[in-house]
C-alpha positions in Angstrom: -14.0 19.1 -15.4 -13.3 15.5 -14.5 -13.0 12.7 -16.6 -14.1 9.1 -15.4 -12.1 5.9 -15.1 -12.3 3.4 -17.5 -13.6 -0.1 -16.2 -16.9 -2.0 -15.7 -19.0 0.8 -14.6 -17.5 3.9 -15.7 -18.9 7.4 -15.4 -18.1 9.4 -18.6 -17.9 13.1 -18.4 -18.7 15.1 -15.5 -19.0 18.9 -14.7 -19.8 20.0 -11.2 -20.6 23.2 -9.4 -20.5 23.4 -5.7 -22.6 26.0 -4.1 -21.6 26.6 -0.7 -24.2 29.1 0.1 -27.0 28.6 -1.8 -29.1 31.9 -1.3 -26.3 33.8 -2.0 -25.2 32.3 -5.3 -28.4 30.6 -6.8 -30.4 31.8 -9.7 -28.7 33.4 -12.6 -25.2 32.9 -11.1 -25.5 29.2 -10.8 -26.9 28.9 -14.3 -23.7 31.1 -15.6 -21.3 28.9 -13.7 -22.6 25.6 -15.2 -23.1 27.1 -18.6 -19.6 28.3 -18.1 -18.3 24.8 -17.4 -20.1 23.4 -20.3 -18.7 25.8 -23.1 -15.2 26.7 -21.7 -13.6 23.9 -19.8 -9.9 23.9 -18.7 -8.8 21.9 -21.8 -11.1 23.8 -24.4 -13.5 20.9 -25.1 -16.9 21.5 -26.8 -19.0 19.3 -24.5 -21.7 17.1 -25.6 -25.3 18.6 -26.3 -28.2 16.4 -25.3 -31.1 15.9 -23.1 -31.3 15.7 -19.3 -32.4 12.0 -19.1 -32.6 11.8 -15.2 -32.3 14.1 -12.2 -31.1 12.4 -8.9 -31.4 14.1 -5.6 -29.5 12.6 -2.4 -28.0 13.9 0.6 -28.3 14.1 4.4 -30.1 17.5 4.6 -33.8 17.5 5.8 -35.2 18.7 2.7 -38.4 18.0 0.8 -36.8 16.6 -2.5 -40.1 16.4 -4.1 -40.8 20.1 -3.9 -37.2 20.9 -4.7 -37.4 18.9 -7.9 -40.3 21.2 -9.0 -38.4 24.5 -8.4 -34.9 23.9 -9.5 -34.2 25.4 -13.1 -33.4 22.1 -14.7 -35.9 19.3 -15.6 -35.8 15.9 -17.4 -36.2 16.7 -21.1 -34.2 19.9 -21.1 -31.5 20.3 -23.6 -28.2 20.5 -21.7 -25.0 21.7 -23.4 -23.6 24.7 -25.4 -26.1 27.4 -25.9 -28.7 25.9 -23.6 -30.8 28.2 -21.7 -33.0 27.1 -18.8 -36.2 28.5 -17.1 -35.6 29.8 -13.6 -38.8 28.4 -11.5 -39.6 30.0 -8.2 -36.5 31.1 -6.8 -37.7 32.3 -3.6 -39.3 29.0 -2.9 -35.9 27.3 -3.6 -34.1 29.5 -1.4 -36.6 28.7 1.3 -36.3 24.9 0.7 -32.5 25.0 0.8 -32.1 27.4 3.9 -28.8 27.2 5.1 -27.9 23.8 3.7 -25.1 23.2 1.2 -25.8 22.3 -2.4 -24.0 20.9 -5.5 -24.9 20.0 -9.0 -23.0 17.7 -11.1 -24.0 17.1 -14.7 -22.8 13.9 -16.1 -23.0 12.8 -19.7 -23.9 9.1 -20.2 -23.1 7.8 -23.6 -25.3 4.5 -22.9 -28.2 7.0 -22.3 -27.1 9.4 -25.0 -27.8 12.3 -22.5 -27.0 13.7 -19.3 -27.8 12.9 -15.5 -28.0 15.6 -13.0 -26.8 14.8 -9.7 -28.1 17.3 -7.0 -26.7 16.8 -3.5 -27.8 18.5 -0.5 -26.2 18.3 2.7 -26.7 20.1 6.3 -24.6 23.2 6.9 -22.7 21.5 9.7 -21.3 18.8 7.7 -17.8 18.6 8.3 -15.6 19.6 5.5 -13.3 17.6 4.0 -9.6 18.0 4.7 -7.3 18.4 1.9 -3.4 19.0 1.7 -2.3 22.5 1.6 -2.1 23.8 -1.7 1.4 23.3 -3.3 3.4 26.7 -3.8 6.6 25.8 -5.6 7.2 26.4 -9.1 7.9 22.8 -10.5 6.2 22.3 -13.8 5.7 19.9 -16.6 7.0 20.7 -20.1 4.2 22.8 -21.8 4.2 20.2 -24.6 3.1 17.3 -22.1 0.5 19.4 -20.4 -0.8 20.3 -24.0 -0.8 16.4 -25.0 -2.7 15.6 -22.0 -5.6 18.6 -22.8 -5.6 17.6 -26.3 -6.4 14.2 -25.3 -9.3 15.4 -23.0 -10.5 17.9 -25.7 -10.9 14.8 -28.2 -12.6 12.9 -25.1 -15.4 15.4 -25.3 -15.5 15.5 -28.9 -16.2 11.9 -29.9 -13.5 9.8 -28.0 -15.8 9.4 -25.1 -17.7 7.0 -27.3 -14.6 4.7 -28.2 -14.0 3.0 -24.8 -10.4 2.1 -23.7 -8.2 -0.8 -22.9 -6.8 -1.4 -19.3 -5.1 -4.8 -19.7 -1.7 -3.4 -18.9 -2.8 -1.5 -15.9 -3.4 1.9 -17.4 -5.8 3.3 -19.7 -5.3 3.4 -23.4 -8.1 4.8 -25.6 -9.4 2.9 -28.7 -9.8 6.3 -30.2 -7.1 6.9 -32.6 -6.5 10.7 -31.7 -6.5 10.1 -28.1 -4.4 7.0 -28.5 -1.9 9.0 -30.3 -1.6 11.4 -27.5 -1.6 8.8 -24.9 1.5 6.8 -26.5 3.4 10.0 -26.4 2.5 10.5 -22.8 3.5 6.9 -21.9 6.9 7.6 -23.5 7.5 10.7 -21.4 6.0 9.2 -18.2 8.6 6.1 -18.5 11.6 8.4 -19.1 10.9 11.3 -16.7 8.8 9.7 -13.8 10.5 11.6 -11.1 9.5 15.2 -12.8 6.1 13.8 -12.9 5.8 13.0 -9.4 7.6 16.3 -8.3 4.9 18.3 -10.4 2.3 16.3 -8.9 3.3 17.0 -5.2 4.9 20.5 -5.7 3.6 22.4 -8.5 1.6 25.6 -7.5 -0.2 25.1 -10.8 -3.3 23.1 -10.7 -3.4 22.8 -14.5 0.1 21.1 -14.3 -0.9 18.8 -11.2 -4.1 17.9 -13.3 -1.9 16.8 -16.1 0.5 15.0 -13.8 -2.0 13.0 -12.1 -3.1 11.7 -15.4 0.3 10.9 -16.7 1.6 9.3 -13.4 -0.7 6.4 -14.7 1.7 5.6 -17.2 4.9 5.7 -15.2 6.8 2.4 -14.2 4.7 0.7 -11.5 6.2 0.6 -8.2 6.4 2.2 -4.7 7.2 5.6 -6.1 4.4 5.7 -8.4 2.1 4.5 -5.6 3.4 7.0 -3.0 2.9 9.9 -5.5 -0.7 9.0 -6.4 -1.7 8.6 -2.9 -0.5 11.8 -1.8 -2.4 13.3 -4.8 -5.8 11.8 -3.7 -6.0 14.6 -1.1 -5.1 17.5 -3.3 -7.0 20.6 -2.9 -8.2 20.5 -6.5 -11.0 18.2 -7.2 -9.9 17.4 -10.7 -6.3 16.4 -9.5 -8.1 14.1 -7.0 -10.4 12.6 -9.7 -7.3 11.7 -11.8 -5.3 10.1 -9.3 -8.1 8.3 -7.8 -8.8 7.1 -11.5 -5.4 5.8 -11.9 -5.3 4.1 -8.5 -8.3 2.4 -9.3 -7.1 1.1 -12.5 -4.0 -0.1 -11.1 -5.8 -1.7 -8.1 -8.3 -3.4 -10.7 -5.4 -4.8 -12.6 -3.2 -6.1 -9.6 -4.6 -7.5 -6.4 -1.3 -6.9 -4.8 -1.5 -3.2 -5.6 -5.1 -3.2 -4.1 -3.9 -4.6 -0.9 -1.5 -1.9 -0.4 -3.8 0.7 -0.6 -5.6 1.8 2.8 -9.2 2.7 2.4 -8.7 5.3 5.0 -8.8 8.5 2.7 -11.4 7.1 0.7 -14.3 6.3 3.0 -14.9 9.8 4.0 -15.0 10.7 0.4 -18.3 8.8 0.1 -19.8 12.0 2.2 -18.2 14.5 -0.2 -20.3 17.4 -1.7 -18.1 16.8 -4.8 -19.7 14.0 -6.9 -16.5 13.0 -8.5 -15.1 12.3 -5.0 -17.9 10.0 -4.4 -17.7 8.4 -7.8 -14.0 7.7 -7.9 -13.9 6.6 -4.2 -16.5 4.0 -5.0 -14.5 2.9 -8.3 -11.5 2.4 -6.2 -13.1 0.8 -3.1 -14.4 -1.9 -5.2 -10.9 -3.6 -5.8 -9.7 -2.5 -2.3 -12.7 -4.3 -0.5 -12.6 -7.6 -2.7 -10.5 -9.2 -0.1 -13.2 -8.4 2.5 -10.8 -7.3 5.2 -12.9 -7.3 8.4 -11.8 -4.2 9.6 -12.3 -2.4 6.3 -15.9 -3.6 5.9 -16.5 -2.7 9.5 -15.1 0.9 8.7 -17.4 1.1 5.7 -20.4 0.0 7.7 -19.7 2.5 10.7 -18.8 5.4 8.4 -20.7 5.3 4.9 -23.7 2.9 5.0 -26.3 5.8 4.6 -24.7 7.6 1.7 -24.0 4.3 -0.1 -27.9 3.5 0.4 -28.6 6.9 -1.1 -26.2 6.3 -4.1 -27.5 2.8 -4.7 -30.9 4.4 -5.6 -29.2 6.5 -8.5 -31.1 6.3 -11.8 -28.1 5.2 -13.8 -27.3 1.7 -13.0 -23.4 2.1 -14.1 -23.2 4.5 -11.1 -25.7 2.9 -8.7 -24.0 -0.6 -8.9 -20.7 0.7 -7.5 -22.7 1.5 -4.2 -24.5 -1.9 -4.4 -21.1 -3.7 -4.6 -19.9 -2.0 -1.5 -23.3 -2.6 0.3 -23.4 -6.3 -0.7 -20.0 -6.8 0.8 -21.1 -5.0 4.0 -24.2 -7.5 3.9 -21.6 -10.3 3.7 -23.4 -11.6 0.5 -21.0 -14.2 -1.0 -19.1 -12.7 -3.8 -20.3 -15.1 -6.4 -24.1 -14.5 -5.3 -23.4 -10.8 -5.2 -22.0 -10.5 -8.7 -25.0 -12.6 -9.9 -27.4 -10.2 -8.2 -25.6 -7.2 -9.8 -25.8 -9.1 -13.2 -29.4 -9.2 -12.8 -30.0 -5.8 -11.7 -31.5 -6.9 -8.5 -30.7 -3.9 -6.3 -33.6 -4.8 -3.7 -32.1 -8.1 -3.0 -28.9 -6.5 -2.2 -30.6 -3.9 0.0 -32.9 -6.1 1.8 -29.8 -7.9 3.3 -28.1 -4.7 4.6 -28.4 -4.2 8.2 -27.1 -1.0 10.2 
């Protein structure tokens, strides 16, 4: 499970399943994996139940997405969540369409839509895999009560806190939900007194559970070079939820402080715009917004060279809150003046932005 960053365009709650060899793992196995994530997450949340309101296909694979839409087991209107069942549709045709390509599903609950958007990414089999840090192997851990506080807050997030929103005026997230806020205030107190232990667990712990919590708690530690160094190391963690939390924290920090934004290199994040893991793409865009606000020519050139096509794909996503993050970056690639760009975003005029983007 990954939880979204707060801010102007927040994705809210996402669960993703990566299927690297679709013919071997599709059909009942994929459905079991998805339903398992929806009913037994790492922090025991009972995820929200609701309809699938949109299914967005994207990716660089040469696949007939119209035909694929007809044969995947999920359709708009299906009820997604605990106890849901899904009809298998033409698994043989699915396997034929996917062939050796790589596919991932990411169901994301959107409170504004009161339902789920299902993201389906299909990439060529020869897509270069992301290179993450080696998995840590040391015994360093956070205190069990701190991990429990983090997980209790996340459990609440999936059980109503998702609707409350949060505050980021101090450069970190503080939920408006009273249950989450109580947990977070205790985490703030711990992080400020034990920052070194938080950073050590984040970098060295062999336990993904502890690193996940540490990445979140690091956002509450005193601001400075030690915090930034620890988080920047964690953005390449082999666990996707650690990456999700670390980049989320960095995005909040960078959005709050232009000085921090200028100290964050875009280099680790631009390749994530090609990731088969939806939360990598989502969080990378969220962070690249404040990082590219200064419009450094080299950064914009790198975006144009490396990521213009995936950004175009993501700009066409159904939910504006997600698509607009790609449009911000495309608008800067197109050198649309910032005031004009923000006006077009406010008007939701995606076409006007896309029409000015040139390869």
